[in-house]
N, C-alpha and C positions, 0 to 999 in steps of 0.2 A: 504494500500500500504506500503510495507516494504522498508526501506531506508538502502542501503549498500554503503560503500565507493568504493569498487572495485568488479566487477563481471567478471567472466571468463566463456565463453561459449565454451564448448568442452574440454574433459579430455583425449586428446591424449598427446603425448610427449611435445608439445609446451605449452599446457594449464597446464599440470602437473608441468613443470619447472617454469612457471610463478608463480603458486601458492606457490611452495616451496620457491622461492626467496622472494616473498612478505611476507611470514610468517617470513623469516629470518630478513626482514626489520621492523617487528613489526606490520604488518597489518593482518587483518582477512578476506581475500577474500572469496567469495562464488563461488564454481566451479560447473557449471551446466553440466550435462551429460545425453543425451537422452537414451543411451543404457548401455554400460559398459565401464569402464575405460580402456584406452589403444589404442583406435582407430585402425588404420590399422596394428599395430604391431601384432594383433591377427592372421593376415594372414601370417606373416613372418616366413619362414622356418628357416632362420639363419641370424642374424644381425652380420655382420663381420667388420663394419667400425665404431662401437661405442667404443671409447677409454675405456680401462680398462678390456676388454674381449679379450685377445690375441687369443683365439681359437674360438671366436664368441659366441653368445648366442641366443637361440630361441626367437622369438617375445614374446610368452607367458611367457617365463622365465624372460625377461626384464620387462614386465608389472608387474609381481609379485613383483619384487624389487621396482619398482616405487610406487606401492600401499603401500608397507611397509613404504616407505619414507613418503608418504602422511599421513598415519596413525600415524607415529611417531611424526609428527608435528601437528597432530590434524586438518588437513585441512578440512573444511566443504564441503562435496560433496552433491549436490542436484541432485538426479536422476530424472530429469524432462526435458521434451522437451520444447523448446522455440518456441512459435508461431510467435512472432513478436518483433522487437526492433525498437524504434523510439526515435528521439531526442525530448526532451520536450521544446526546444527553450530557455532553461535557462542554457545550458552548461552541462546538465545531460542527462541520458537515461532512458526511460521507457522500462522495460523488461516484456513481457507477457508470463508467464510460464503456462503450461497446468494444472498442479496439484496444485501448490502453489499460483497461482494468480500473482499479479503484484508487480514488484520491481522498485525502482528508484536507479540508481547507478551513482556516480559521474565520475567514470572511467570504461571503458568497454574494455575487451580483447576478441576478436573473434578468437578462435582457433578451429573452427568447422570442419576443414579438408576438404576433398573432397568427392564426391559421384560418383559412376560409371555413365558413359554416358548412355543415353537411348539406349535400344536395337533397332535394325532395326524393323520397324513396322510389317514386314511380320512375325516376330517371337513374338513380344511383344503382338500382338493382339490375339494370340491364347490362350484362357483360359486353355485348356487342357495341355499346356506345362509349365505353370507358376510355378508349384510346383517343377519342376525338372530342371528349368533353373536358374542359379545363376549368380550374378554379383560380388561377392567375395566369399571367401571360409570359413569364420569363422564358418558358421553353418553346414558345411559338413566335418569338420576336423576329426570327429570320424567315418566316413564311412569306411567300410571294405569289400573288395572283390567286388568292383564295377568297371564297365568300365566307365571312366569319360573322356569326350572330353572337351578340353580347346581351345577356339577360341581366338587368339591374338598373337601379335608378339613383346612383350616387356619384360622387366625384370620381371614384375609382373606375366605374364603368365608362364614364365619358373620357377620362384620361387614357384608359386602355384603347378606346376607339380611335382617339387621335394618334396614338402610338402605332397601332396596327394599320391604320389607313394609309400610311406612307406607301405600302405596296399591295394592299388588299382592299376589297370592297366590304364595308362593314354595315351591319344592321343592328340597331339597338332596340331592344324590346323593353318597354316600361309598363308595369302594371297600373301605375297611377295616371292621373290625367296630365300632370305636369312634372317636369324635372325639378328636384328639390335641392340642387347643389349650387356650386359657384356659377354666377352669371357669366363670368369670363369663359369658363369651359363650355357653357351652353351656347354662347355666341360663336366660339370657334367651331363647334360641331355643326351649328346651323349653316355656316358658310363653307363647310367642307363638302365638296361634290361627291366624295367617296363614302360618305356616311349618310344612312337613312335612319330616321327615328320613328318608331311607332309608339304612340301613347295609348293608354287604356287597353292594353292587350295582355292576354294570358296564354301561356303555353300549356296545352292539354296533353300532348303526346309528341314523342320524337320517334320517327321511323327511319331505319337505315335502308338505303337503296343502293345496291352495289357495294363496292369496297370502301368508299369514303365519301358517300353522298348522303345527305339527310334531308328529310322533310319534317318541318316543325308544324304540327297541327295547332293552330291558334284560334282564339276567339277574340274578336275586336268589334265592339259596338253590336253585340249579339249576332255578328256575322262570322262564319267560319272561313278562315283563310289559311293557305299553305305558304310557308316561307322556306326556300331552299338554302342549304348551307353545307360547307365542307368541314367547318370547325365550329364548336360552340363553347362560349365562355360564360360561366355563371359568376357574376359579381354581385352576390346577395348578402354581403356582410362578413365580418370576421369576429373571432373570439380569442381570448388569451390562450397562448400556447404553453400550458403549464401541466400537461399530463404527467411529466416526470416528477413533479413535486406533489407528493401524496398528502402532506400534512395540511390541514385546513388553516392553521394559524401560522402566519409568517413570524418566525422566531427572531431573537436578537442576532445581530451580525449578518442577517440576510436582507438584501435590498432588491426591490423591484425597480427597473429602469426602463423608460421608453414605452413603446406601444403596448407592452404586456400589461400595463396598469393605466394607460391614459385614455381609454374609452374612445370617445369621438375625437379627441385631440391627438390624433396620430399624425405627427409631423416630424420630419427629420430634425429640424432645428430644436423642437421641444425635447426630443429624445437625447440630442447632444447635450443640451443644458442639464437634463436629468443625470446623464452619465458623469459629467464633470462635477456637479454638486455632490453626487454620491461618492465619487473618488475622494473629494476633499473631506467629506464626513468620515470616511474610513481612515484617512490619514490622521485626523484628529483623535479618533478612537484609539488607534494604535499608539499615538504619542502619549495619550492619557494613561493607557495600560502600562506602557513601559517607563513612565516617569516615576 
């Protein structure tokens, strides 16, 4: 079992910021990441509210700069999924990693972000649909010449549409009468000739035709209509990604950072602020403990 002072689970903006600040304070945290550094920024078409980028920056572009920052400070990144985290009853935490085994950490930062909400059972249970139904877009950003349907009515759905419309034809399906997100995104979608929006529409069934072609059976204004698609994205909300943390009560020396705790306020800049503040709090705790 390996002993570490500070462990961080999740290398999104919050975890990255915490690691950077802790290195500045003289510590050597270990940063666990199950997939790839950057979190949901991979999905972001344009980040426009991150100070220092007056014309905005793409999500992947911002990730690239963050990775350079981590590398410059020689932050240890462990590309490993966490099965479980438990309190050992002595004020520390046992972290069970799939590849590298078990760790004990005196301080724990959970910045594991969110995961998409489960699909409606009538779609999720169909095995023939699974390879073409997506809950985010990081794995389909390079698609070209496809017809893609996005189901959802939030900023994420509209941002996904703008991102994917660069090389594909997009249809957004909204159950409500109107879009309830940022007017800026709504305006950009409205003027994009590659994006079509249907309001007050619900998907009743999805049928596969051939190897990779789908018909969405929809109901709009009491009228049945069919919409064709090659790929389908469900953007129907997200929930905290904390399955590995089984204890209901967050104990001392454990900190939640970023989207995993921020509800509607899921913004890269907010997560970064959370991460830096948490790192500073841990530094003060350690100094008080050792004084």
